[in-house]
N, C-alpha and C positions, 0 to 999 in steps of 0.2 A: 583524328583530333590532335592538334599540335601540343607537345609537351611544353613546360615552362622554359626548359633549356632551348628548345627550338624557337620559342617566341623571342627570347633574349637575343639569340643569334640573328633572327630576322630584323629585330629592332636596330641592332648595332650595324648591320649591313645597310639598312635603309638610311641611317644617320650618316654613315660614311659616304654613301652616294650623294646625299644632299649637300654635304660639306664640299665634296669635290666639285659638284655642279656649281655651287655658289662661288667657289674660288675661280672657276673658269669664266663665270659671268662678270667678275669684278673687272672694272676698267684698268688696264695696265698702262702706266705712264710711258709715253713714247718720247724718246729723245729727239731734239731738233738738231740733226746733224750726227756726226760720229760721236763715239762715247769717250774720247780721250779727255784727260784732265788738262786744264789750263789755268794760268794765274788770273784771278779776278781783277787785280790791280797791278798789271805788269809795270815794272820799273819803279814802283813805290817802295822806298826804304823807310823803316820804322823811325830813323833819326829825323826824317823830314816832317813827321807828324807833330804839329804844335797844339792841336786841340782835339779832344775826343768828347763826343756827345752820345749818351746812351738814353734812349727813351723807352719806357715800358709802363703801360697802364696809367698814363697821366703823370708819371714821375720822370723828371729829366735830371740826369746826372751829367755835370759838365766838369771836365778836367782840362787843365792847361799846363803846358810845359814852359819852364823858364830856365835860366842858366843854373839854377839850383835843383832842378828836377820837376816832377809832376806835383801839382796841387789841385785840390778840389775847390771849385768855384761855386757850384750849385749842387744840391740844395743847401749845402753847408760849405764853410770855408775852412781850409786847413791843409796841412801837408798830407799827400796821398801815400799809400803803400807802394813804393817804387817797383817792387817785384811783381805784385799783382797787376798793376797798370802796365808794366812792361810786357807781361804775358798777354794781356788783352791786345796791346798794340801789335805784338808779333803775330798773334792769331789772325788779326784783321788784315795786316799788310801782306801776309803770306797765304791768304785764303786761296784755295784751289777749288775749282768748280768743273762740273761736266756741263754739256750743252743743256739748254732749257728744255723743260718738259712741255710737250705740245698740249694745248687745251687744258692746262692744269688750273684747278680752282684754288687760289691761295689758302682759303679757310681749311681745305682738306689736308693741308700740309703744315698746319700750325702757324700760318702767316696771315691770319685775320687781324683786323685792327686791335682787338682786345688781347690777342695772344702773343703777337710777334714782339721782338725786341729790335728797335731800329738803332743802327750804329752809324754815326757820322764822323768821318775823319777829315780834318782840315790841315793841309800842309802849309809850309812856310810862305808859299805864294798866295794862299787864300783859297786854293782849289778844294772843293768839298767832294768827298767820295762817300756814297751812301749805300748801305745794304741792310736787309732785314733778316733776322735769324728766326727760324721756325722750329718745327718738330724734328726729332731724330728720324733717320731713314729706317726702313723696315728691318734692315740687317743690323741696326744698332751701332754702326761704325762711322756714320756720317750725319749730316744735318741738312735739312732743306733750307735754302736761303732764297731771297728775292733780290735780283739785280736788274735794275732798269725795268721793273715791272714783270720780270719773268722768273718763274720758279726753277731753281737749279739744285741738284744734289751737290753738297760740298764735303770735302774731307774733314774728319774730326768731329768731336762732340763740342759744339760751340755754345749751346744754350746756357749751361751752368756758369761758364766764365763771364758771360755778358749779362747775367742776371743776379750778380752779387748785390747784397744790400749795401747802402751807402757806408755804414759803419765798417763793413768788411773791406772797403777801399781806403779807409783812413789809416794813417800811420799810427801803429800801436806802440812804437818805441818812444820813450820819454826823450832820450838823447839820440839824435840821428847822426851826429858827427863824432869822429874819433876823439878819444881823450889824449892822443899821443902828443899833441903840440900845446897842451895847457901850460900856462905860466903860474897860475895859482888856483886854489880851491878853497872857498870859504864855507864853513858850516855854522848854522845858528839853530839852536834848539832851546826854545823858551829862554832866550837871553844868554845862554852859554854859547860862546863864539870861539871857533878855532880856525886858524888859517894855515894852509900848506903853501909853500913856495917852491918853485922849480928853479934851480941854479945849476948850470953846466950839465943839464940832462938828468939831475937827481932831485928827488923830493927832499925838502928840508923843513924842519920846524922853525919856530921863531927864534930859538936859541942858536940856530945855525947847524944843529946836528943833522946828519944825513940819515934819511930813512932808507936803508939799504935794501938789496934784493931779497934778504931774508925776512924783512918786516912784512906786516900784514897789508901794507898799502896796496900792493898789486892786486891780490884777490878782492880786496874791498872795493877798489875802483872798478874791477870787472863786474862785481855784483851791482854796483851803482849804475853802471852803463846798461845792465840787463833789465832795468826797471821797465814795466809795461803799463800802458793805459788800459784800464778794464771797463771804462764806461765813458761815453762822450756827451751824453745829454742829461738834463735834470738837475744840474748843479747850480750853485749861486752864480750871479753875474760876475762877481769878482771875489778875490780873497782879501777881505777888508782888514783882518787882524791875523796875519800868518803866525803860527806858533813854531814853525820850522822852515828853514830854507837852505838851498844849496846854490852857490854861485860859482861858475867856472869862467875863468878869464883866459883870453887868447893872446897870442903875441902882438896882435895889432891893437890891443886895448879893448876889443869888444868882449861882451860877456853873455853867458847863457844862464838863466836862473830858473829854479823850481821853488815855488812858494806853496806851502802846505796849509790847508784850512781844516774845516770840520770833517769828522769821520763820516764815512758813507755807510748807510744801513746795509748790512750784509758783508761789510769788509771794504777796506781801502780808505783813501782820503781824497777829498776834493783838492784840486791843485791847479795852478797855472804852470804851463810848461812851454818850452820853445816850440815854435812852428804850429801851434794850435790856438785858434781863437777861443776866447771865453775860458771857462773852467772845464776840467776833465777829472775823472777819478783815476788815481793811480793805486797800484796794488799795495796792500797793507804792510808789506815787508819794508817799505820806505822808512817807517818809524824806527824799526830795529836797526836799519842801516845808519841812520843819523846817530843813534845812541852808540853804535859800534865805532863810528867815525870819531865821535867826540872822545870816547875812551881811548882810541888809538892815538889821537892827536891832542890829548888833553893839555899837554904842556906847550902847545903851539903859540898861545898868547901869553905864556908865562904864568898861567894859573892852572890849578888842578881841577879837572871836572870829573875825575873817576868816581868820587863819592856821590855825584849826582847823576851819573850816566845811567843808572838803573831805574831812575824815576819813570813813572808812566808818561808816555809821550802823547797820549790821546788828549784832544782838546778838553 
């Protein structure tokens, strides 16, 4: 009669044999031709791509490139995150694949209609290049893609980069251009207004006094430029009664403005900002920045605001 230890050993041996037999019976993908890597889109440079369409699960994201960079056109409009879109373009145009798998069923490789991500690139001449992104390869270093209806292993893990939510592709910086060439900056906080001017490369207040390199103007401007958008949806259609604003003016007379509205539940303020349609929520530190700016530049319009700078800036 077999002991318990012998029964366990026999069970483990039987399970191992069944596992090996199952693996041997699984269909092994066969490559169509040799196994060398080749460019999926030979000769295509990322700078030639003018439009990118990404489709997944009924959601279509459309990005277009202009002289000022990439912007979102669908399902929302606004400036896109240039770094993330640039990475997507680089991954798509430099895609390397191995020969097609023979008799491969797309669904088995994550390329079924409900699972795949379809990517369409349109170059400056209007030529469309299409591929679908599926599951990771078994070794976890590549991705299965479909090109011209054939399943192929591709280098790199592509699924995550092409499956970003729309908000992850939107520009989260309030100010996307440098502050280097500004000619003036105007702050308004509940009727308290201060103006900086730039003359001969130096910031001045309204009395003509130079705000030198030892002043707080440099760090303050850096903090202002670091402001981020924390939410894109759910706000009012417009800022009807702004309680604070920032206006930056350029040498050509153009300006960029931030208008602040109601406080957002959970933190931040609804605002209108450059390069974004409608209203967005900006981080709550903007109120403190306006107060600090007014305290720093309180004498810019010839009046003192220091006594009022500490008042609450929430609407």
